[in-house]
C-alpha positions in Angstrom: -20.7 -32.1 -7.1 -17.3 -31.0 -7.8 -17.2 -27.5 -6.4 -16.4 -26.0 -3.0 -19.9 -27.0 -1.8 -19.2 -30.6 -2.1 -16.2 -30.3 0.1 -16.5 -31.2 3.7 -18.2 -28.7 5.9 -16.1 -26.1 7.9 -13.0 -26.6 5.7 -11.9 -24.0 3.3 -10.4 -25.7 0.0 -6.7 -25.2 -0.4 -5.3 -23.4 -3.2 -4.3 -26.6 -5.3 -7.6 -28.6 -4.6 -8.8 -28.1 -8.4 -5.4 -29.3 -9.7 -5.3 -32.6 -7.8 -9.1 -33.2 -8.7 -8.1 -32.4 -12.3 -5.6 -35.3 -12.3 -8.5 -37.7 -11.0 -10.6 -36.3 -13.8 -8.3 -36.9 -16.3 -7.6 -40.6 -15.3 -11.2 -41.4 -15.1 -12.1 -39.6 -18.3 -14.8 -37.3 -16.6 -13.5 -34.2 -18.2 -14.7 -35.1 -21.6 -16.8 -37.9 -20.9 -14.4 -40.2 -23.2 -13.5 -42.5 -20.4 -17.1 -43.1 -19.6 -17.7 -44.2 -23.1 -14.7 -46.3 -23.1 -15.8 -48.2 -20.0 -19.5 -48.5 -21.2 -21.1 -46.7 -18.4 -24.0 -44.5 -18.9 -23.1 -41.0 -19.0 -26.0 -39.6 -17.2 -24.5 -40.5 -14.0 -21.6 -38.2 -14.8 -21.2 -34.5 -14.4 -18.9 -33.9 -17.6 -17.1 -31.1 -18.3 -16.9 -29.7 -14.6 -15.2 -26.6 -14.5 -12.8 -27.6 -11.5 -11.5 -30.6 -13.7 -11.0 -28.3 -16.7 -9.3 -25.8 -14.6 -7.0 -28.3 -13.0 -6.0 -29.6 -16.2 -5.4 -26.4 -17.8 -3.6 -25.0 -14.7 -0.8 -27.8 -14.9 -0.6 -27.7 -18.9 -0.3 -24.0 -19.1 2.5 -23.9 -16.7 4.5 -25.9 -18.8 4.5 -28.9 -16.4 1.5 -31.0 -17.0 1.3 -32.5 -13.9 -2.3 -34.0 -14.7 -0.8 -35.6 -17.6 2.2 -36.8 -15.6 -0.1 -38.4 -13.1 -2.1 -40.3 -16.0 1.3 -41.4 -17.1 2.4 -42.8 -14.2 -1.1 -44.5 -13.7 -1.1 -46.0 -17.1 2.4 -47.6 -16.5 1.6 -48.6 -13.2 5.0 -47.2 -12.3 6.7 -44.9 -9.9 5.5 -41.9 -8.0 7.1 -38.5 -7.8 10.3 -38.3 -6.0 11.3 -41.9 -6.8 14.7 -42.7 -8.1 13.5 -43.7 -11.5 15.1 -41.2 -14.2 11.9 -40.4 -15.8 11.1 -38.1 -12.7 12.5 -35.4 -14.6 8.9 -34.8 -15.8 8.1 -33.5 -12.4 11.0 -31.0 -12.6 9.3 -27.5 -11.9 6.8 -28.7 -9.5 6.8 -27.4 -5.8 7.1 -29.8 -3.2 3.5 -29.3 -1.9 2.5 -30.2 -5.7 4.3 -33.3 -5.9 3.0 -34.5 -2.6 -0.6 -33.9 -3.7 0.1 -35.4 -7.1 1.2 -38.5 -5.1 -2.1 -38.6 -3.3 -3.8 -37.8 -6.6 -2.4 -41.0 -7.9 -3.3 -43.3 -4.9 -6.9 -42.0 -4.9 -7.4 -42.2 -8.5 -6.2 -45.9 -8.5 -8.7 -46.7 -5.8 -11.3 -44.9 -7.8 -10.3 -46.6 -11.0 -10.7 -50.1 -9.3 -14.1 -49.1 -8.2 -14.9 -48.2 -11.5 -13.5 -51.2 -13.3 -15.7 -53.1 -10.7 -18.7 -51.1 -11.8 -18.2 -51.8 -15.4 -18.2 -55.4 -14.8 -21.4 -55.3 -13.0 -22.8 -53.2 -15.5 -22.0 -55.6 -18.1 -23.5 -58.3 -16.2 -26.5 -56.4 -15.8 -26.2 -56.1 -11.9 -25.1 -52.2 -11.6 -27.0 -50.3 -9.1 -28.3 -53.4 -7.5 -27.9 -54.4 -3.8 -26.7 -50.8 -2.5 -23.6 -50.9 -4.8 -22.0 -47.3 -5.4 -22.9 -45.7 -8.6 -20.3 -43.8 -10.8 -21.3 -40.5 -9.2 -20.6 -42.0 -5.7 -17.3 -43.2 -6.7 -16.2 -39.9 -8.0 -17.5 -37.8 -5.2 -15.8 -40.4 -2.9 -12.7 -39.8 -4.9 -13.0 -36.0 -5.0 -13.4 -36.2 -1.0 -10.3 -38.4 -0.9 -8.2 -36.0 -2.6 -9.5 -33.1 -0.7 -8.9 -35.0 2.4 -5.1 -35.5 1.3 -4.8 -32.0 0.2 -6.1 -30.8 3.8 -4.1 -33.5 5.7 -6.2 -36.7 6.4 -7.5 -36.9 9.8 -6.1 -33.7 10.9 -8.1 -31.6 13.3 -10.0 -28.7 11.8 -7.7 -25.6 11.5 -8.5 -22.1 12.9 -10.0 -19.6 10.1 -7.1 -18.9 7.7 -6.7 -15.3 6.5 -4.3 -16.7 3.7 -5.7 -15.6 0.4 -3.9 -18.4 -1.4 -6.0 -21.0 0.2 -9.1 -19.8 -1.6 -10.2 -21.5 -4.9 -10.6 -18.0 -6.3 -7.0 -17.5 -5.9 -6.3 -20.8 -7.8 -8.6 -19.7 -10.6 -6.9 -16.6 -11.0 -3.3 -18.4 -11.2 -5.0 -20.7 -14.0 -6.5 -17.4 -15.7 -3.2 -15.7 -15.6 -1.5 -18.6 -17.3 -3.9 -18.4 -20.0 -3.4 -14.8 -20.7 0.5 -15.0 -20.9 0.7 -14.7 -24.6 -1.6 -11.6 -24.8 0.2 -8.4 -25.5 -1.3 -5.1 -24.3 -0.8 -3.6 -27.9 -3.6 -5.9 -29.0 -5.8 -5.5 -25.8 -5.8 -1.9 -26.0 -7.3 -1.7 -29.5 -10.4 -3.4 -28.2 -13.0 -0.5 -28.0 -15.7 -2.4 -26.0 -13.0 -3.7 -23.5 -11.7 0.3 -23.0 -15.2 1.2 -22.3 -15.7 -1.8 -19.7 -12.3 -0.7 -18.0 -12.8 2.9 -17.9 -14.6 4.2 -14.6 -15.9 7.4 -13.3 -16.7 9.0 -9.9 -17.3 12.6 -9.1 -15.3 14.0 -11.9 -12.3 11.4 -11.5 -11.7 9.1 -14.7 -9.8 5.9 -14.1 -8.5 3.9 -17.1 -7.3 0.7 -16.5 -7.2 -0.3 -20.2 -3.1 -0.4 -20.2 -3.2 -3.7 -17.7 -3.2 -7.3 -18.9 -6.4 -7.9 -17.9 -9.8 -8.7 -19.5 -13.2 -8.6 -18.4 -13.1 -12.0 -17.1 -10.0 -11.2 -15.0 -11.8 -8.3 -13.4 -14.8 -10.7 -12.7 -12.3 -13.2 -11.0 -10.8 -10.5 -9.1 -13.9 -9.5 -7.5 -14.8 -13.1 -6.8 -11.3 -13.1 -4.8 -12.4 -9.9 -3.0 -15.6 -11.2 -2.0 -14.3 -14.7 -1.0 -11.7 -12.7 1.0 -14.5 -11.0 2.8 -13.7 -7.4 1.7 -17.1 -6.0 2.2 -17.4 -7.2 5.6 -14.1 -6.0 6.4 -14.7 -2.5 5.1 -18.0 -2.5 7.1 -16.2 -3.7 10.2 -13.6 -0.7 9.8 -16.2 2.1 9.2 -18.3 0.8 12.0 -15.6 1.0 14.5 -14.8 -2.6 15.1 -11.2 -3.1 16.5 -9.9 -4.5 13.3 -6.3 -3.5 14.2 -6.1 -6.8 16.2 -2.3 -6.3 17.6 -3.0 -3.0 19.1 -6.9 -3.7 19.9 -7.9 -0.7 18.3 -10.5 0.5 15.6 -9.5 2.4 12.4 -11.3 5.3 12.1 -9.6 7.7 9.8 -12.6 7.9 7.6 -14.6 9.4 10.5 -12.4 12.3 10.5 -13.9 13.4 7.0 -17.6 13.3 8.0 -19.3 16.5 7.9 -20.7 18.3 10.8 -24.5 18.7 11.1 -25.3 15.6 9.3 -27.1 14.1 12.4 -24.6 11.3 12.5 -22.8 9.7 15.3 -20.5 6.9 15.8 -20.1 5.5 19.4 -17.1 3.6 20.4 -16.1 2.2 23.8 -19.2 4.7 24.9 -17.8 7.8 23.3 -19.3 9.4 20.4 -16.3 9.8 18.1 -17.9 12.3 15.7 -18.5 14.7 18.5 -15.1 14.7 19.7 -13.6 15.0 16.0 -15.8 18.2 15.4 -15.1 19.7 18.7 -11.3 19.6 17.9 -12.0 20.5 14.3 -13.9 23.9 15.8 -11.1 24.6 18.0 -8.4 24.3 15.4 -10.6 26.5 13.1 -11.2 29.1 15.7 -7.2 29.4 16.5 -6.4 29.9 12.9 -8.9 32.6 12.3 -7.4 34.3 15.4 -4.0 34.2 14.6 -4.6 35.2 10.9 -6.6 38.0 12.2 -3.8 39.2 14.3 -5.7 38.3 17.7 -3.4 36.0 18.6 0.1 37.4 18.6 3.7 36.4 19.8 5.1 37.2 23.2 6.7 40.4 21.8 3.3 41.6 20.2 4.5 40.8 16.7 2.3 39.1 14.3 2.9 35.4 14.0 3.5 34.4 10.2 6.0 31.5 10.3 5.2 27.9 11.1 7.6 25.3 11.6 5.9 21.7 11.9 8.1 19.4 14.0 7.2 15.6 13.3 8.3 12.7 11.3 6.7 9.9 9.2 2.9 10.3 8.8 3.3 13.6 11.0 5.0 15.2 8.2 4.9 13.5 5.0 1.0 14.0 4.7 0.9 17.7 5.9 3.9 18.6 3.5 2.3 16.9 0.6 -1.0 18.7 1.1 0.7 22.0 1.9 3.0 21.8 -1.4 -0.3 20.9 -3.5 -2.2 23.7 -2.3 0.5 26.3 -2.6 0.2 25.9 -6.3 -3.6 26.8 -6.4 -5.4 30.0 -6.4 -4.9 29.6 -2.5 -1.4 31.0 -3.1 -3.3 34.3 -2.5 -4.3 33.3 1.0 -1.0 32.3 2.1 0.4 36.0 1.6 3.7 36.4 3.5 3.2 33.3 5.7 5.9 30.7 5.6 5.4 26.9 6.6 8.5 24.7 6.9 8.6 21.1 7.9 11.2 19.6 10.1 11.5 15.9 10.3 15.1 14.6 10.0 17.3 14.5 13.0 20.1 15.9 10.9 21.1 19.3 12.1 21.2 20.5 8.3 17.4 20.0 8.2 17.3 22.0 11.5 19.3 24.8 10.2 17.2 24.9 6.9 13.9 25.1 9.0 15.0 28.1 10.8 17.1 29.8 8.3 16.0 33.6 7.9 13.1 33.3 10.5 12.6 35.7 13.3 11.4 33.7 16.6 9.3 36.6 17.5 7.2 35.9 14.5 7.3 32.0 14.5 5.1 29.2 16.0 6.4 25.8 16.3 3.9 23.1 16.0 5.1 19.8 17.7 3.3 16.9 16.1 3.6 13.6 17.6 1.0 10.8 18.2 2.9 9.5 21.2 4.7 12.5 22.3 7.7 10.3 22.7 9.0 10.1 19.2 12.7 10.6 19.4 13.4 12.6 16.3 10.8 14.9 17.3 11.8 15.2 20.8 15.1 16.2 20.1 14.1 18.7 17.2 11.5 20.1 19.7 14.1 20.7 22.3 16.1 22.5 19.8 13.6 24.7 18.6 12.3 25.3 22.0 15.7 26.7 22.8 15.9 28.7 19.4 12.7 30.6 20.7 13.7 30.8 24.1 17.4 32.2 23.2 16.0 34.5 20.6 13.3 36.0 22.8 14.6 36.2 26.2 16.9 39.2 25.4 14.1 41.4 26.4 11.5 41.0 29.1 9.9 38.0 27.6 9.9 34.9 30.1 10.2 31.3 29.1 6.5 30.8 30.3 5.5 33.4 27.6 7.3 32.0 24.9 5.6 28.6 25.5 2.3 30.0 25.8 2.4 31.7 22.5 4.8 30.2 20.4 4.4 26.5 20.8 1.3 24.4 19.8 1.0 20.7 19.7 -0.9 17.9 17.9 -0.9 14.7 19.8 -3.0 11.7 21.3 -1.3 12.5 24.7 -2.2 16.2 25.6 -1.1 15.4 29.1 2.8 14.8 27.8 2.5 18.2 25.9 1.0 20.0 28.8 3.9 18.8 31.0 6.3 20.1 28.7 4.8 23.5 28.6 2.5 23.6 25.9 -0.8 25.5 26.7 -4.0 23.6 26.9 -5.4 26.1 24.6 -2.8 25.4 21.8 -2.7 21.5 22.2 -5.0 19.9 19.6 -5.9 16.2 20.2 -6.1 13.6 17.8 -6.7 9.7 18.8 -5.0 6.6 18.9 -7.4 5.1 16.6 -6.0 7.3 13.7 -2.5 5.8 12.2 0.1 8.5 12.0 0.1 7.8 7.9 -3.6 8.3 8.0 -3.5 11.4 10.2 -3.4 14.3 7.4 -7.2 14.7 7.9 -7.0 15.1 11.7 -5.4 18.3 13.5 -2.1 17.0 12.3 -3.0 18.3 8.7 -5.6 20.9 9.8 -3.6 23.1 11.9 -0.8 24.1 9.4 -3.0 24.3 6.6 -5.7 26.2 8.2 -3.0 28.5 9.6 -1.5 28.9 6.0 -4.4 29.2 3.9 -7.5 29.5 6.0 -10.0 27.0 7.6 -12.0 26.7 4.4 -9.2 25.4 2.6 -9.1 22.4 4.7 -12.8 21.8 4.9 -12.9 21.7 1.0 -9.9 18.9 1.2 -12.0 17.2 3.7 -15.2 17.1 1.5 -13.1 15.7 -1.5 -11.9 13.1 0.7 -15.4 12.2 2.1 -16.8 12.0 -1.5 -14.5 8.9 -2.2 -15.0 7.7 1.3 -18.8 7.5 0.4 -17.9 5.9 -3.0 -15.6 3.3 -1.5 -18.1 2.3 1.1 -21.2 2.2 -0.9 -20.6 1.8 -4.4 -20.8 -1.9 -5.9 -17.3 -3.6 -6.2 -17.6 -3.7 -10.0 -17.8 0.1 -10.0 -15.5 1.0 -7.2 -12.4 2.9 -8.0 -10.3 2.3 -5.2 -11.3 -1.5 -5.0 -10.3 -1.9 -8.7 -7.2 0.0 -8.2 -6.2 -2.4 -5.3 -7.3 -5.6 -7.0 -5.2 -4.7 -10.2 -2.2 -3.9 -7.8 -2.9 -7.5 -6.5 -3.1 -8.8 -10.0 0.2 -7.3 -11.2 2.1 -8.4 -7.8 0.7 -11.8 -7.4 -0.2 -13.1 -10.8 2.0 -11.1 -13.1 5.1 -11.1 -10.6 5.7 -7.4 -10.7 7.2 -6.4 -7.5 7.1 -2.6 -7.6 5.0 0.3 -8.8 5.2 3.9 -9.6 3.2 7.1 -9.3 3.9 9.8 -11.8 1.7 13.1 -11.1 1.9 15.2 -14.3 1.7 18.3 -11.9 4.6 19.6 -10.3 2.5 20.6 -7.2 2.0 17.1 -6.3 5.8 16.5 -6.0 5.5 15.1 -2.3 2.5 12.8 -3.2 4.9 9.8 -4.1 6.6 10.0 -0.9 3.4 10.2 1.1 1.8 7.3 -0.7 5.1 5.4 -0.2 4.7 5.4 3.6 1.0 4.8 3.3 1.4 1.6 1.2 4.7 0.2 2.2 4.3 0.9 6.1 0.7 -0.5 5.9 1.3 -3.7 3.7 5.0 -4.3 4.4 4.2 -7.6 6.3 5.4 -11.1 6.8 2.0 -12.7 8.3 -1.5 -12.6 8.0 -3.3 -10.5 10.8 -3.9 -13.8 12.6 -0.1 -14.6 12.6 0.2 -17.2 9.6 3.2 -16.8 7.6 2.4 -15.5 4.3 3.3 -17.7 1.3 2.7 -15.0 -1.4 4.1 -11.6 -1.9 2.3 -8.8 -0.4 3.4 -4.9 -0.6 4.8 -3.2 -3.4 8.1 -0.8 -3.5 6.4 2.2 -4.3 8.4 5.4 -5.8 7.6 8.2 -8.0 8.4 11.5 -9.4 6.6 14.3 -11.0 6.3 14.2 -15.0 8.1 15.2 -17.1 11.1 15.2 -14.9 10.8 11.3 -14.3 11.0 10.8 -18.0 14.5 12.0 -18.0 15.4 10.3 -15.1 14.5 6.7 -15.0 12.1 6.0 -17.7 14.7 4.3 -19.5 14.6 1.6 -17.3 10.6 1.5 -17.2 10.7 1.0 -21.2 13.5 -1.3 -21.7 14.4 -2.9 -18.3 12.2 -3.9 -15.5 8.6 -4.0 -15.8 7.2 -1.4 -13.2 3.3 -0.9 -13.1 2.7 3.0 -13.1 0.1 5.4 -12.3 -0.3 8.3 -14.4 -2.2 11.5 -12.8 -3.2 14.3 -14.9 -5.6 17.2 -14.8 -7.6 19.1 -17.7 -6.7 22.4 -16.6 -3.5 23.8 -14.9 -3.8 25.1 -11.6 -1.4 28.0 -12.3 -2.1 29.5 -15.9 0.8 31.6 -17.2 0.2 35.2 -18.1 1.0 34.3 -21.7 -1.0 31.5 -22.9 1.4 29.9 -25.5 4.8 30.2 -26.8 6.0 29.8 -30.4 8.2 26.6 -30.6 9.2 25.0 -33.9 6.8 26.8 -36.0 3.6 26.1 -34.0 2.0 27.7 -30.7 2.6 25.5 -27.6 1.1 25.8 -24.1 3.0 24.6 -21.2 -0.1 22.6 -20.2 -0.7 21.1 -23.4 3.0 20.0 -23.7 2.8 18.6 -20.2 -0.3 16.6 -21.1 1.1 15.5 -24.5 3.6 13.5 -22.4 0.9 12.2 -19.8 -1.1 10.7 -22.8 1.7 9.4 -24.8 3.8 7.6 -21.8 1.4 5.1 -21.0 0.8 4.3 -24.8 4.4 4.0 -25.3 5.0 1.5 -22.3 1.9 -0.6 -23.5 2.5 -0.7 -27.2 6.3 -0.5 -27.4 8.2 -0.2 -30.7 8.9 -3.2 -32.9 11.8 -4.2 -35.0 9.8 -3.8 -38.4 8.4 -0.4 -37.2 12.2 0.7 -36.9 13.1 -0.8 -40.2 10.3 1.1 -41.9 11.7 4.5 -40.1 15.2 3.9 -41.8 16.8 2.9 -38.6 20.2 1.2 -39.4 20.5 -2.6 -38.6 23.1 -2.5 -36.1 20.8 -0.4 -34.0 17.7 -2.2 -34.3 18.0 -4.3 -31.0 19.2 -1.1 -29.2 16.0 0.7 -30.2 13.2 -2.1 -29.9 10.8 -1.2 -27.0 9.2 -4.6 -25.9 6.2 -2.8 -24.7 3.4 -4.8 -22.7 4.2 -2.9 -19.5 0.9 -2.0 -17.4 -0.1 1.5 -16.4 -3.3 3.2 -15.0 -4.2 6.8 -15.7 -6.1 9.2 -13.6 -7.7 12.3 -15.0 -9.3 14.9 -12.9 -10.6 18.3 -13.8 -8.2 20.6 -11.8 -5.8 20.8 -8.9 -7.8 22.0 -5.9 -8.2 21.4 -2.2 -11.1 19.1 -3.2 -9.5 16.9 -6.0 -6.4 16.6 -3.6 -8.6 15.0 -1.0 -10.1 12.8 -3.6 -6.7 11.7 -4.6 -5.4 11.0 -0.8 -8.6 8.8 -0.2 -8.0 6.8 -3.5 -4.8 5.8 -2.3 -5.5 5.1 1.2 -8.4 3.0 0.2 -6.4 1.3 -2.4 -4.0 0.3 0.2 -6.8 -1.1 2.6 -8.3 -3.2 -0.1 -5.0 -4.9 -0.9 -4.4 -5.6 2.8 -8.0 -6.8 3.6 -7.8 -9.3 0.4 -4.2 -10.3 1.4 -5.4 -10.8 5.0 -2.9 -8.5 6.5 -3.5 -6.0 9.4 -2.5 -2.8 7.3 -3.0 -0.6 10.4 0.0 -1.5 12.8 3.8 -1.1 11.9 5.9 -3.4 14.2 8.6 -3.3 11.6 10.0 0.1 12.6 10.7 -0.9 16.3 13.7 -3.2 16.0 16.0 -0.4 14.4 14.9 2.2 16.8 15.7 -0.4 19.9 18.9 -1.1 18.5 19.4 2.5 18.0 19.1 3.2 21.8 21.6 0.5 22.7 24.0 2.2 20.4 23.3 5.7 21.8 24.1 4.3 25.3 27.4 3.0 24.1 28.4 6.3 22.7 27.4 8.0 26.0 29.4 5.7 28.1 32.3 5.7 25.7 32.5 9.4 26.0 32.3 9.5 29.8 34.6 6.7 30.5 37.0 7.0 27.7 36.9 3.2 27.2 36.0 1.6 23.8 32.6 1.6 22.3 31.0 -1.8 22.5 28.6 -3.6 19.9 27.4 -6.9 19.2 28.6 -7.1 15.5 32.2 -6.5 15.3 32.0 -4.4 12.1 29.4 -2.2 14.0 32.0 -1.8 16.9 34.9 -0.9 14.8 33.0 1.8 12.6 31.4 3.1 16.0 35.1 3.4 17.5 36.1 5.1 14.4 33.3 7.7 14.8 34.1 8.6 18.1 37.9 8.9 17.7 37.4 11.1 14.6 34.5 13.0 15.8 36.3 15.5 17.9 38.9 16.3 15.0 35.8 16.6 12.6 33.8 19.2 15.0 36.7 21.4 14.8 36.3 22.1 11.0 32.6 22.9 11.4 31.6 26.4 11.6 28.6 26.7 13.9 25.4 28.6 12.5 24.9 31.7 14.8 21.0 31.1 14.4 21.2 27.2 16.1 21.1 27.1 19.8 24.6 26.6 21.3 25.6 22.8 21.6 26.8 23.8 25.3 23.0 24.5 26.1 22.1 22.3 28.9 18.8 21.5 27.5 20.1 20.8 24.1 22.7 18.5 25.6 20.2 16.9 27.6 18.2 15.9 24.6 21.6 14.6 23.0 21.9 12.3 26.2 25.1 14.1 27.4 23.8 15.3 30.6 21.4 12.7 32.5 21.4 14.9 35.6 19.5 17.7 33.5 16.5 15.7 32.0 14.9 16.7 28.7 11.8 18.5 29.3 10.0 16.6 26.6 10.8 13.2 28.5 9.5 14.7 32.0 
């Protein structure tokens, strides 16, 4: 009678309803039945030991603010309510305003229930209980529960629209209670439980996920799974893979999983009357055919030279995903397929990045790949203009026309093929992807396929897709309790919302994955860095994590000091059984023993999570003979959570698995938190303000007048920038390789000659 099923229909319980019910439970004595005995009422009418009551009492008591007891104390004394001027109100210190208000309501309702119970006691003693339609004990308690619930929800208020706030779910409240109960547990004790270790270690397709070094028990996992189900995780995943427009703010489906589906499986996915899978496979075939032709020397540059240098121009997801993948595969046996080919990535608008991208390259042997979803990203357009001019200036010295340069030396990956065509990219070298692919999820589209297939061959990218598809299938079909990305996401929610850790780190013990943390950083922080739910409700809990990382063991000698002795930062450690790049000499002789590079690396992989979890106590240091004055400095508190991922070997397949794991981890968290993880409005404001500043720069240069800005400090800095810039430019030695700053097209992209519009904006 006391669970959510007893609540009024169509209304979801708020987070605190078990707490206020606990107040009533304590007052009338139902949680133990002792109050019933004191009242002399038959216990058969009362559901003693109701979990909601016990949870409510434990919740407040374990927080150190025993509000249930406080409410009972106020009732017993017939005294004041929270918020009065009575000096004893300090017992309510630490309560949130909402909790104090609910306790006010709890007191009022409990008083009413008490009066009715006293009346029932009198009638029971007189032998008239249950006669004449009078309420039973259970009726009184159920009425009290409904009254408390009505107070919590706002009595008499109209039904609210369906909320996406996870904090309104009773499962969230139950986790808060559970977290308080685990506060005194230390990881050094938890990790020694072998049965727990077996329960918290999962496997799929060669991946081992070890969650044991988190302050979680099997009950914690069960409660997290309850939260996921209550938040509709399974239905939201089905909606995503089914092509429903779950990106509500842009009214788009989210179909990056479809990019990994194998050809020839007889599948179809129709969205808005179009077979999405057929479109995907058509573009994939075109990219493969072009890559084979270029690698075989059938597609050559305008001068007849073989194209062997590839510059990918893009920013954000158009750069981070492909560069992470390229760097990873370059360290595998596929390096032999790379041969003398070079792939470089140009993302930053800084000229230094441009100079690095073209340094030492021959335009006659270079293919530029413009990667832009909208074909309007400003940084990409300006860099594209610069490289276009570099190509034209470098190749027009002979008899090569600009049209030939564009037809042979420039390709594009975009959702707007018409814009690429207008700029001059040939239709044959324009490879489409679609607006239902977010930029940060686009590496498995033509965005990643084109540079990887050109560098290593089409088969390498196909294997990468197979690895991602393996984890996709697992994510969609495996039960939640055995689902690796689901549990990674839920443990992340646990650490963020119930353990108060606001950041996390990723440590691949594999130098080849040095770009992985940056890619996951964008996937996660751009997806879940939100302030409202997907239906616009302001969040009342933290979402998203500040994500960073570095390969092991270099990170250990950089910032692990803070991880061990400063802030608590949950971490993921990623390791491989076999090295992707064995040395010609298997071992070296160090300090009297033979040591291999990979064994030394993996020794640190296994040691660091244990060091973070176990720490080192003062008595251990004394036993080691550490001087007393250094004990405090060398004590490690431990109790710092981490996950371990162990995979067989770095290959295109396992890189695809890792990518999908982290993509789905992000989606799981967004679904449970009630977010739209697939838009990114947070990047717009700064871009809009930059456009205003850019206009002021152009105007000030033309008129010679002062630069204007809404913020005085910005106006002052901007004026200093303009006044000193000409002097600073005199000291710059211009690289011969870069296009001249006087080039009309480059100046147009810089906004200096509006009468000569930039071709990318035509």
